[in-house]
N, C-alpha and C positions, 0 to 999 in steps of 0.2 A: 624488171620488178620480180622479186622472188615470191614464193607462195605465201609466206607469212606476211609480207608487205601488202599483198593483194587483200588479205583478210583484214589487215589493219585499216585499209582504205574504207572498208565497209562498216567499220565501227563508228559510233558517235564521235564527233570531233572532240568532245570533252574528255575522252578516254585516251590517255597518252600511249605511245608505243611501248613504253617501259612497263606501264601497268598491264597492257594486254599480254606481253610476253611473260610477265611474272605470273599472271593468272593462268595462262595456257600451260606454263611449266608445272604450276601447282596441280592443275587438273590432270595432267599426264602422270605425274608422280603418284597422286592419289589413286588413279586407276591402276597403276602398276602394282600397288600393294593391296589391291582389292577393296579399297574404300569407295563409297559412292561418290562419283564426280559431281561437283556442284558448280554452276556458273557463278562466279564471284565478281563483285565490283571492288574498287580499290580499298574502300573502307572495311571490306570483309576480311582483309588479309592480316587481321590481328585479333586475338582473344586474350582476355585478362582473367586470371583466376587467383583467388585467395589460397595461399598455402601456409603451413605452420611456421615457415622460416626455420632458423637454426640449421641443424644438419640436413633438414629436408631440402633447403634451398639448393645446395650444390648437388644433392642426390637426384632431385627432380629435374634440375637443369640438364644433368648428364643423361638421365634415363628418358625424359620426356620432351622438355622444351626444345633443346637444341636439335635432337634428331627429328622431331616433328617438323621443324622449320626446314631442315635439310631435305626431308622427304616430300614436303608439300609446298614450300615457299610461304606458308602462313606463320606469322610470328605468334608464339605463345609466351605470355609474360606472367611469371609468378610474382605476386605481391604478398608480403607478410601481413597477416591480419590478426586481429585479437582472437583469443581462444574461444571456440564455439560461438561464432559470430551471428547467431540467429536473429538477434535484435537488429543488427545492421542490415541483414538480408531482408527482413521484414520491411524495413524503411525503404530500401531500394525498390522492392516490388510495389509497395504501396504508392510511392511517388513517381515511379518510372524513371528514376535518376540512377543509372547503374554505374557503379565504380567497377564492378566485376561482372563478367559473363558467367563465371563458374566459381564454385568454392569447394575446397577439401573440407569435409565434415566427418565427425564420428557418426556411427550408425544411429545412435540415440538422438543426436541433434538433428540429423537428416529427417528422422521420423517425426519429430516435433513440427517441422516445416511441411512435411507431407500431409500431416493431419489438417493443416489449414490451407492446403492447396498452393504452396509458394514455391514448388519445384517443378521443373519440366521432366517428362519421361526421357530417359537417356537412349532408349532404342524403341520408339513407337511402332516401328515396322518389324520388330523382332531382333534378337541378338545376332550380331555379326559373327564372322569366323572366329575372331579372337575372344570377343566378349563371351561367346558360348563356351569357351574353354574354362572360364572361371566357374567354380562350383556355385550352384544357386544359393547356398548358404552364405556366400561372401559377395553377393550382388543383389540388387533388387530393381524394381521398376524405375526408381528414381535415383539410384546410386550404383556406381561401380567401385567395388572395393579395390584399393590400390595396395594397402598395407595392413597387416594384422599385428596387433600388439597384445602383450600379456601382462596381467597384474600378478606378480608372484613374490615369493619370499627370496630375499637376497641376504647373505650373511658373510661376515668376516671370517675367513679360514684361519687366521692367526689367533683368534680368540675363541672360536667355536668349532674349529676343525675336528676336535675329538668327539664332540657331542652336538652336531648341528641339527637344526630343525628340519624334519623330513616332510612336514605337512602342516596344515593350519592348526591342528590339535597340538602339535609341538610348539608352535609359535605362542599359543596361549598358555602352555605349561611352563610357567616361570620358575618353578622349583625344580622340575625334572630336567629342563633345558634352560639353565640360567643364562642371563645376558641382558644387556640394555636393549630395549625395543623402541621402535617408532611405528606409528600407524598413520593412515591417511585421515586428514581432518575433512572428511566428505563421506556421505553414506554410500556412494558408488563403490562397488567391490568390497567395501568394509562390511556391509550387511552379509554378503555371500561368505566372506571369510569367517565371520563370526558364527554363522550357522554351521559351516563345515567343521569349525573347531568344536562345536557343540555336538557333533556326531551325525549331522544330516548328510545323507547320501547325496553326492553331486546331482544325480539324476532326479532327485526329489526337491531340489532347491526352490523351484518356482511353482506357484507363486510364493514369494518370500514371506516367511513368518517373522514379521517385524518384532512382535512382542518377545519371541524367543531369541532373536538376534540381539536385542537390547539387554536381555538377561545375561547372554553370553559376554557382551561388552562390559557389563557390570563387573565380571570377574577379573577382567584385566585392566580396567581403567586406571587403577591406582599404580600399576606397574608400567604404564606407558611413559617413557622418558620424554617424548616429544611427539606432537601431532603435526605432521608436515602438510604443507599446502601447495607445493609446487615440485614438479619432477626434478628440476635442477638441484633443488634442496636435498633430495635423496641421494643424488650422485655425490654431493659434497659430504653428507653425513657418512656415507660409506668410505669415502677417501680419507676423511679425517679420523675415522675410528670413534666418532662421538657416540655412535650406537653400535652394537654387535650384530643386530638383525633388524630387518624391517620388511614391509612389502611395499613394492614399487613397480613401475613399468619396466619391463625387461630392457628396453632401450636405454633407460636412464641408469640402470645398474651396469649395463655394458660399457657406458662411458667411464665409470669408475674402474672397471676391469681394464679397459684399454689404456687408461692412464696409470696403470701399474698397481692398483689397489688389490690386496689379497681377498677377492670376493668370489663367491660361488652362487649359483642360482638353483632354485628348486622348481622343476618344471611339473612335478606331480601336483594335480589339483589347481594348477595355474588357471586363472580366469582370462579368457581371450575374447576380443571383438575386433572389428575392423573400422577403418576410415576409408573415405574414398571421394571420388569426383561426383559432384552434383551440378545441375544447370539451374540457374535462377529462373523462375517463372517470368516469361515475357522478355527475357534478356535477349539483346541483339545477337545475331549469328548462332542461334541455337543448333542449327544443322552442322555448322563448322565445329562447334563444341562436341557434337556427337561423333564426328570424325576423330577429333582429338581423343575422346574416350576409347574408341575402337583401337587407336594406335596404342594407348597406354595399357590396353588389356594384353598385349603381347608378352609372353613370358621372357623373351629375350630382352625386351626393354626393362621389365620390372627387375630383372636380375641386377641391373646396373646400379639401382639406388641402394641395394643392400650393403654395398661397401661403405656407405656413408652413415647409415643408421640401421641398427639391428632389429628392424621390424621385417616380418615375413612377407613375401610376395603372395598374391592371391592366385595367380595362374601357376599350377603345379609344374608346368614345363619349365618354369624359371630355374628350377634347381639343377637343370642340365648345364646352366651357364654360371653356377655359383660354386666357388671352391668349397671342398668338404669342410675345411677349417672354419669358414664363415657360416656354412649351413648349420653347424652345431649350435649357433647362438640365435637362430631364427625361430620364432614361434610356430611357423607352419612346417617345420621339419617333420616329416612323417614319423620320426621316432618319438616326438613329444605329443603331437596333436591328439592321439587317441586317449591319453591320460589327462587331458585338459578339459576345462568346462567352458562352454559357450555362454556368454552373457546374454540374458534376454532383454534386449534393448526396447522391445515393445512394451514389456512390463514396466521398465523404468520410465518410459515416456508417459505412462499414465500416473505414476506415483512419485516422481522425483521431487515435486515441490512440497508435497505434504511431509515426505520423509526427511527432506533437508531441514525443514522447520523443526521437526521432532528431534533430529539428530543434534542440531545446534543447541536446542534447549537441554538436551541430555548432557552435552559437554559442560554447560554452565551449572548443571545441577549438583 
């Protein structure tokens, strides 16, 4: 009888040899990459997380899910869920009936759940080797930023190439910079854009002056060709040429570019924030989820998802593994970031409901 078999004999009879070997292999692999080794039972060897689907699905599979399984023997399963699923998460926590262990959330949505105590700390004993490499501005006690996205101006070079908008003021200047416009049918980012168009210095944006923002929007309201409601819609608007310029998420504009549309992006004064992994309060296998988060914090792993979606990695070391041509379209490119504006998600967490109501009423007025 070999050494492993002797150990197996000492295990409870309900644990199979296959389960033991898989658990032992997982523990050894985790220890090899510096993650805390945890004694696992068979049911521990799988975690499920909500992700945004779309291009995120293959990106996260290549960057996180598959290599985590290869390194640890733990199955990580991504399931596409609704956009900003805070209501579903609240229901899971309150009933104790968990469909997911984890969820990929925006910083703003994560904050709304933190405020009511519905998320677990991601590193209660302190940030690990890789998590500590992520700037503190891109992570928090209850979230590890995985990707950074920007809301920016995109324009058709075939119709606006000779006189393109260079900033938010130009986007509002329909006479000096003519062309058909589209804006987002939501106050997020729209308020910031309106204020910068009205001359507010980016460093003085917060707290947002909503009265001034609505006065600024009044000036352009009649010249907005379309108020868009979804990111995929903006990709199509740019590809079809239905509008000449709009503001959208950089990843959605990049889809149009990758599909051959003559589109360019304006990074100056772009608004950026991040999304990332969170652990549901009381979810099973929270410690395994924390191992997964530490794994996802590695720059080498984050570099892999950028080929699928043009959102920036949060670990700066990722750029060592990203081709220069791809780095040029990512928000966390060091060339762009200093001229961009960080969105104050904490501010929006306090004001989003009241402003959304006012914004919708303004659109109908």
